[in-house]
C-alpha positions as CSV (number, residue, x, y, z in Angstrom):
1,M,42.5,4.7,32.4
2,F,40.8,1.9,34.3
3,V,37.8,-0.1,32.9
4,A,35.3,-2.0,35.1
5,M,32.8,-4.3,33.5
6,N,30.0,-6.7,34.7
7,R,28.6,-9.3,32.3
8,F,24.9,-10.1,32.9
9,Q,23.0,-13.0,31.6
10,V,19.3,-11.9,31.4
11,D,16.3,-14.1,30.7
12,P,15.7,-13.0,27.1
13,G,12.0,-12.6,27.8
14,R,12.9,-10.0,30.5
15,S,15.3,-7.9,28.5
16,E,12.9,-4.9,28.5
17,D,12.6,-5.1,32.3
18,F,16.4,-5.2,32.7
19,E,17.0,-2.2,30.4
20,R,14.2,-0.2,32.0
21,G,15.8,-0.8,35.4
22,W,19.1,0.7,34.2
23,R,17.3,3.6,32.5
24,E,15.3,4.5,35.6
25,R,18.0,4.0,38.1
26,E,19.4,7.0,40.1
27,S,23.0,7.0,38.9
28,R,25.4,8.6,41.3
29,L,28.4,8.2,39.1
30,Q,28.6,11.9,38.1
31,E,29.3,12.7,41.8
32,M,32.5,10.7,41.8
33,A,36.0,12.1,41.2
34,G,37.7,10.1,38.5
35,F,34.6,8.9,36.7
36,R,34.8,9.2,32.9
37,S,31.9,7.3,31.3
38,F,29.3,4.6,31.5
39,A,27.6,2.4,28.9
40,L,25.2,-0.5,29.1
41,L,26.1,-2.8,26.2
42,K,23.7,-5.3,24.6
43,G,25.3,-8.3,22.9
44,D,24.2,-10.0,19.7
45,T,23.2,-13.1,21.8
46,P,19.8,-12.6,23.4
47,G,20.1,-11.8,27.1
48,D,23.8,-10.9,27.0
49,Y,24.6,-7.5,28.6
50,I,27.7,-5.8,29.9
51,S,27.9,-2.7,32.1
52,H,31.0,-0.8,31.2
53,S,32.5,2.1,33.2
54,T,35.8,4.0,32.7
55,W,37.7,5.7,35.4
56,D,40.9,7.8,35.7
57,S,42.4,5.0,37.8
58,R,41.8,1.8,39.7
59,D,41.9,4.0,42.9
60,A,39.1,6.2,41.6
61,F,37.0,3.1,40.9
62,Q,37.7,1.6,44.3
63,A,36.7,4.8,46.0
64,W,33.4,4.5,44.1
65,T,32.9,0.9,45.4
66,R,33.4,2.1,49.0
67,S,31.2,5.2,48.7
68,E,27.8,6.0,50.0
69,Q,26.9,6.8,46.3
70,F,27.7,3.1,45.4
71,R,25.6,1.8,48.3
72,H,22.7,4.0,47.2
73,A,23.0,3.1,43.5
74,H,23.1,-0.7,44.3
75,S,20.4,-0.7,47.0
76,R,17.8,-1.9,44.5
77,G,18.7,-4.9,42.3
78,P,16.9,-6.3,39.3
79,A,13.4,-7.7,39.7
80,E,13.1,-11.3,40.6
81,G,13.7,-13.7,37.7
82,V,15.4,-11.1,35.4
83,L,18.9,-12.5,35.8
84,V,20.1,-16.0,35.0
85,G,22.9,-16.5,37.4
86,H,25.2,-13.9,39.0
87,P,27.0,-11.1,37.2
88,Q,30.6,-11.7,36.3
89,A,33.0,-8.8,37.0
90,A,36.1,-8.0,34.9
91,F,38.7,-5.2,35.4
92,Y,41.3,-3.8,33.1
93,E,44.1,-1.3,33.1
94,A,44.5,0.6,29.8
95,V,47.8,-0.2,28.1
96,L,47.1,1.9,25.0
97,T,44.3,4.2,24.1
98,E,43.5,6.0,20.8
99,E,40.8,8.6,20.2
100,N,39.4,10.1,17.1
101,A,41.0,13.6,16.9
102,A,38.2,14.8,14.6
103,N,35.5,14.5,17.3
């Protein structure tokens, strides 16, 4: 499993605008081979967000970043003044995973 994350620092007064932008976006992730899941995470500190996606492999994620679906999904950024600085990307290969067998 491969995990891709982007940390966003959002103007705390614009959090609703930021979240609305994600909710109303046209996600094309479901069209991609190797896509597993996506979550937008909101931290305890006001304005702290992380987008979190999981993939079968790094290759599957990289295919997403080179796809027409990626270009379409990222053609509209957040409204002016929503972000404080640039998103910070981080990428991880799973070494160990554990799932709840009861679910």
